[in-house]
N, C-alpha and C positions, 0 to 999 in steps of 0.2 A: 456386503462385506463386511466380514470382520477377522481382525488381527490374532493371527494366531498367538496363544497362550502359552508356551511350552515349557514341558519339566525343567527342571535348573539343571545343567550340564556344567561339565568340569572345561574350563577353557585350559587348553595347552598350547604354546607355542607363537601366541598373541606378541605384535608388538607396539607394545606402547610409545604413542607420538609424542603426548604430551601428559605433564602432570596436572595441570591445573586446566585443561582444555581441551579441544578437539583442534588438531594439526595435523601437519605433511602433506607432503606433496602426490600429486595423483597416482605418480608411478609407487608407492607405496614408503618412500626412506622418509625418515625425521623430517622436520624442518628447524628441531632448534627454538620453537617458538612456543609459548604457551599461552591460553586464554585467561587471564588471571582478572580476577574483581580489583573496581575503581578503588583507588590506597585509602581513600577518606568518604565521610558522610556526606550528604550532600552534593552538589551539583557536580555531575562526572565533566570530565575535563572535555571528553567525546561526548556531549550532549546533542549535538547536531552539527550541520553547517548552515551555514545560511547568509546573507549582510545582516549587521544587525548596527541602531544606530541610537542613541536616545539614551537615558535614565539619567538619575540622578548622582551628583560627584559622591553620593554616601558610601558609606563603607559596608559591604552585605551583612545580614544577620548573622547571627548566630542563632541555632535553634530553630526552633519552627517557628513562622508567625502564624496569627489567628485562624483568620482564613482571606479566600481573593472569592471576586465573583466572575467568574467567565462564561460570555455568550457561545452559543454552540450556534449552528448554521441552518440546523432542519429538526426533524420531530420526529420523524418515523427513524427510530432505534429501540431496542430491546434490550437489556441487561443481563438477561437468565441466563445459563451458560449454554452454549451451544447451539444459540442463536444465529442468524446470519448475519455479514457484516454490513455497514450501514456507514458514512459518513460519522456521523458522531460516537455509533461505537466503536469505530474504531480509532479515536482519541480515548477513550477511557476505558475500553478490555482490559488493559495491562494494570490499570491502579488497580483494579479488584480482583484483577488472574491475572496467575502467572507461568510463567512460560519459563520451560529450562533453560534456556537463555537469554539475556536480553541485547535486543542489538543496538546499539548506544550509538550508533550514527548509519545514515544510508549509505549501501553497501559496503558494508563490514564484513568483515571475512570471519571466516569461522576462527582465525589466532586472534581478531580484535573483537568477538563479543565477550560476553560480561556473561561470567557464570551465576545464576539465580537459583531454580532449584536445585540445580545439578550440579554438583561440586566440583566434576570431569569428566570428559568426554574423549572416550580413548579410539584413536583407527587400529583397528584390526588388519581389516584389508578394505580396498575402495567400495565395497557393497555393504561393509560389517563396524559397526561401532558399537565399545561398552559406551554405556553412561550409569552415575552411579551418583543418588543422588544424597543431601543430606540426610541425616536417621533425626532430625531433628524438628522437621517440619511440623506442621497445624497450621487448620486454619484459623479464621474467625468463630469460629463455634467452638474451637475445640478438638476439631476429628483429625489425629494423625494423614501424613498424606503417603504410602508407598509406592512401591512401583508398579501393584495392580492398580491402583485409581489412576496415574498416569497413562497406562495403558487404555484404561476404560475412557479417559479422557481422549485421548486418539480416536478412538474409535467412534463414541458420537459425535466428536467434531466434524469426523467425515461422512454420516449416515445420518446426523439430526444438522449440523449446519453446513452439509453440504459441501467442505472445500474438497474437492474433487483432486488438489493438487496432493492431500496426503494417500491417496487410495493411489497415483500415480506415480508418488516418490516411494512410498511406503509398504515392504511387503508382508512384514510383522514385525511385532516387540516381542522379545523373547525375554520372561521376566526369568532370571537367575534365583533374589533373593528380595527379599522386603527393598532394598536399597539399590540394586544394579539388576540391569535393565540391557539387553543387545540388542540395536533397531538391524533389522534386516533390509538393506533397499534393495527396491526394484533397477533401479538405476542411480549412476554415479556422474558426477559433470559441478557446473560451478552454478553455485546457491541451491543446490538439493539440501545439503544436511543446514546450510545455513537458514534455508527456510523450515526445514525440520525442527530446528533447536529453538527457532526464536519466534513462530509461527504466531503471530498477533492476532488471526483468528482463532486459536485455540483458548479453551476455556478449563485450565484444571481444576476439578473440584473431586470431593472424596467418594466413592461412588454409591457407600453407604447411606450418606447421605441427599442423595442426590435422590437416588432410589425410592426412598421415604420423606420424601419431602412435596409437599401442595404444590402448586402451578403459580399459586400468590405468592410461596416464601421465593420460589427461587425466583419470581419478577422481584419482587421490593423486596428482598432479606435474602442474598443466597450469601452460600459461608464461602467467604474470602480466601484466596491465595493469596492476593496480593496485598497493597499497604494498606487500601484503602478497603472501606467496608461501606455499602450504601445506607442510608440512615432515614432519608427520605425521597420519595420519587412520584411526582402527577405527573402524570402521563401523558405528554404530548407539550409539557412547561417548563418544568425543571426536575433536576437531580443533586441530590447532596450527598459528597463524601466525606466521612470521617477517618483521618488517620485510625488507624490499629493498634487502640497502647499494648495488646501486649503481643506483635507482633514478632513473625517463628526468628526472624532470624535478628539477629539481636549484638550482634558483632558489626561494627559501624565499618569496620576495615572490608568486608565479607557486600557489602550492600552495593548494588550496581543503580545504574542510573536511572531505572525503572519501579525500583520499590523506594526511590531517596523522598523522604517526608522534610520537603521544605517548607508546609503549610500544613495547618491541622483538618481544618473546614476547606472542601472544595466546593461552592455551588456554580453549577451548569444552569444554566437559562438559556430557553429556547428563546432567537427572535431570530426568525427565518429571512426577515429581508435587511439587507447592506446594508439601507440609507439607515433604516431604525437600528443595528446593532454601531453606527457612528455615533448617531443622536445621542442611544442611551452613554456610551462612552463619555462623550462631552458634556453631561448631564449630571456625571457623576453615579449614575446607575449600574456602572456595570467596572471592572476592574482592566479586563483584557475581553479580547477578540478575533476572529480573523474577521478577515474585509476582502471585497474588492478593490479591482486596480482603481474603479472608477472613484472609489471614496480615498485613495492614497491620496491626492492634493491638501488634503484635512489635520495630515499629520507626517509632512515627509516635504521636505522642500531644499531646494539647493542640494541632494546626494547629503541629506542629514535630516534626524527623525526633528520636526519642531518643537519647542521646549516646550515642558508637560507631559512628553511621550516617548515612549522606547518602539520602537520597527525591526523588527528581524523580516526578511524576505527569504523565504527555504525557498530554495532549487523545484524547479519542476520534476514532478518524476513521473508524471502520467501524459502519457501523448495519445491529443486528440486528434483520430486518425477518420480517414474513410474507408471502406470495406465495400468491393461492391461482389452482388451475387454472383456465385460462378457454376450456379447452378443449372442447367440445361431444361430449356427448356420454360424455366421460369422466370430468370433474370434478364430483364429487357437488354442487357449488355454483354451477358454469358458468352455468347457465341461471335460475338466479333469483336476482335482484337482494336479495328478503329474506332470502333462506340468508345471502347477501354479509354485510351489514350487520349481521344478529344475530352472525354469526363476530366481525366488525370490532370493535365494540360491546362484545363481553363479555370481550374482552382490557386487563385491568388490567396496562397498560405499568408502572405505577410498582411494582406489585407485582411483576412479572416482570421487574424489575431488582434487585430483593432476593431473589428466588429465585437470579437469578443469587452471591447474595453480595457484591452492590455495592451502596451508596447514594448517594445526592445528594450527597455529597462523593468518592466515587471512578466514579461514572458519573452521568449525565440521557438523561430521555427524550426522545425522536425524536418530531419531529410531520411526517414527509416518509420519503421516503426518501434518507436523507442523515444527516448529524450537524451542529448547531451551529456547528460551527467549519470549515465549508464555506464559500468561497464563491460568494452567491449565497441561501442558504439565509434566512428568512423569520422571524424571532423569532414572528411575529404570527401563523402559522401556528397557536400551540399553541392558539389562542382556538376552533377547531373543525374537530376532527380525529380525529373517531369515538372522543372522547375517552369513555372508560370507561362505562359508561351498563348494569347489568345488567337494571334494570327496562326500557328502549329493547329493547334487546338479546333480550328472554324477548316481545317486543311483536311485532319483526320476524318469531323463530320462528316465531309463534304465526300470522301473516299465511300463511304460506310454507303452511298447512293440514296441515301435517305433525305427527304426534302426538310428543310426547318419544320421543327414542331410535330412531325411524326413521329418523334421518338420521345417519349413517355420516361424518364428516373421517378421512381416511387422514392423521395429521399426519407428511410426511417430515423428518427433524433429522438431525442426527451425534451421535457417541454421545460427543463433546469437550463437548457443550454441558451445562450442568452441570445433573443430574437436579433440582433446584429449579426452574429455570424449567420445565423442563414440565414437572412436578407443578402449578403454578399455572397454565397455560396449560392443562392436559386440567380443571384443573376449572372455570376461567369458563366453558370449553368447554358440559362438561357440565352446569353449573347453567345456560345460555341454553336448553337442552333434547336438544344434544347426543352423538351416540355419538361418543367417538371412541377411534381404533385408533393408536397411535403408535407409528411407524417410525423406530428410527436405525439407524446404518448405519456405519460406519467412512469415512474421509473418500475413498477409492477408489471402493466402493459410492454413495457417498450423489452423487459428481459423474456416476456413468451414472446413478442414475434420478431425479432432478434434471430430466435430459434429458426423459423419455419422459412424458410426461404420463399415460399408465394407471398410471402409478404411485403418487399421490400428490394429493390435494382439496387441500389446504393444508401450505406448505413453511417452515420455519424456516429462514434464512440468514443469514450475515455478507457487508453491502456495503460496500465504502471506493470512494475515489477519489484523483487524483492532489491532489487539494484542489479543487474546483470544481465544484460539484454536479450541474451539468449532465453533466459525464465518467462522473457513477456513473450516472445514467438511462440516458446513453448506453450505456453496457458492458451494461446489462439492457433498454434498450426498442430498442435498434438491429439488425432483424435481421440486417445482416453481421454484426454480432458475432457472434451467437447460432442459428450456422449455417441462416439465413432462419427462425427463428422470434422470440419474446422471452421472455422470464424465467416468464412466465407465462402464456402459449398467446394472449396477447393476438391478435384478430383487429380491428383498429380503427387504420385508414388514419389517422381524425384525429389519432389519438395519434401516429401518425408524422410526419402532417407539423407538426405543435405542437414533437416533441420535435425535428427539423430548425431550424425556427425560435431554440430555445432553443439548441443548442448552436452556431449559428451566430453571433447574437449575445450570447449571455448576458444578456443586457437585462432589467431587472426585471419587465416586464412579459412577455416570453416565457417567461421563466422561471414566474411567477404564471400565465400560461395554461394550460402544460403541470402545472404543480402540482395546476389544482385539476378540468381534465379525468382524469389521473389518478386523483385521488376522489371526480368521480363513477360512475367505472366497478366503484368499489369490488373492488380486485384487492388491492392494496397497503395496510399497512398496517407504519410502521416504529414500532419498540418502545422501543433503548434503544441507546446506545453506553460503550462501558464505557474507562475509563484506562486507559494502558500506566504501572504501577508499578515503575519498576526502584528498587533500593536495590544501596548498594553499602557496606563499608567505609567509614568515616569517615576515609583517606588518600585516596581518590578525593575528591576536592574539589566536581568539576561534573561529574555523571550526564548526558553530550550522547548529544541522538538525533539523527537521521538526517529526509531529507523524509518519513517516513512513521511518523514518531511512533515507530520504535524504536533500541536501543542504537546508537550508533555507537562503540563500544570505541575505537576506535585516536585519537578523538578527545578521550576522558577527559582531565578536567585533573587531575592527581594531588600532591598535598600534597612540598615540597622532602625530607618523612622517611619518604615511602610505600614502604610495603613488604610486598609480596605477599605471602600466604598458601604460595605457591611456596617464600621462599626464604629 
């Protein structure tokens, strides 16, 4: 797919809804609000949400501190332009590559987003937006960034990076001039423009530089449009970023939280084992990291951080969920509702949460395909949602007419999921009468097998969204996003119609209708969500998070007497 680059056109009769940002209600009327940049450099007031505790009593440092050393949780990341997403890449990608807008906190609306490469976004109608760039953007190698580079970057993110939502949401980008574009959408609705403007998978870069550079240059020394550039990269071990000295946005009042430069050098070190990350922090080898809930007691007690540390528990944005394969002739549960209901009522979400080394302080039970922090999530769903009932599960299994152990569930999962989660799930299902074959694979194989209905009967996966629950549903049940299928191979036209309504309006009624119909199909059960737990030495006063609740290390607030372990 190529997004068409049309010749310039004269725009007549357009309704400008915001002088500084995207805005307006869905009916085309002006909202009266505008999207503006943060008023001062440094940490944005809306750097994220979470429950933070600890830190020293010192005043915040003025200007950049010298260095911070932060541990990554995995080694399989690629920071070249348009590489596919992964957890470590998603933490760092906006250090190196800018987006049109910055999402300052999870669930931010268009009106709340911060201009970055774009200085304005004006709504013409529900499917048409005019985006204007600053006319002085250049990357770390001095290349000017224009509308052509933006359109090229969206093309490449879709074609090479595999971001199918760009293809689902965006019809074409029309270039008006070097600094003006028209975004023509395929659909409107909650989360669509927020995703396109603040896309954290996007890598904006200069088209000419990309086409003339070698693979090694793209991998180790890419042209950065963000506020940091790569200065050292040891695959599987570490990556070091340095603040771009001649960063293109020189007006501090126009900086956003993503291009804040609170630290000169960020060294990311790979430490995959959570216990080893804790040991490294306690031994003064790193300044901060993300930990599992099992390690929290080392830094947090009686509702507050232990002396010497700062802790931020950011709300969970990913739902750990089970899907039932609904492909007739493939899934062992697909053609028997009694078996599906037996399996869903058998699963004890709270025990599974605890099996993952979480508790109700570090996670929460989910009652839909979505998490409580998502816009549109309804707390009343907890009253009736396949709530754990082992006796009812046995009744449904027996009603299927099968003897105990006669029905096998091939449970597909990833090796990165805690063993305790699998143990609880297997025990729950066996107690209902099923035989369970646990199939765990690394991420690469899991990503292949989950698309093949012949490989599994039930799948455990983690699903998130950019802030609205309908986006999460659209990602998984819109055939346009999944090569013509849905995540669990449903063949239900009514489900698609209800999804179209929910994604178009985001109304409470349409959201409720989709949720209830999905429940009637008995093919999905949300289990739990876990908080992201970020810990740092107490010289870090604020552990800022980005719009996906991941650490935004460049925007951490440091004490005036802060000293990195590297100094």
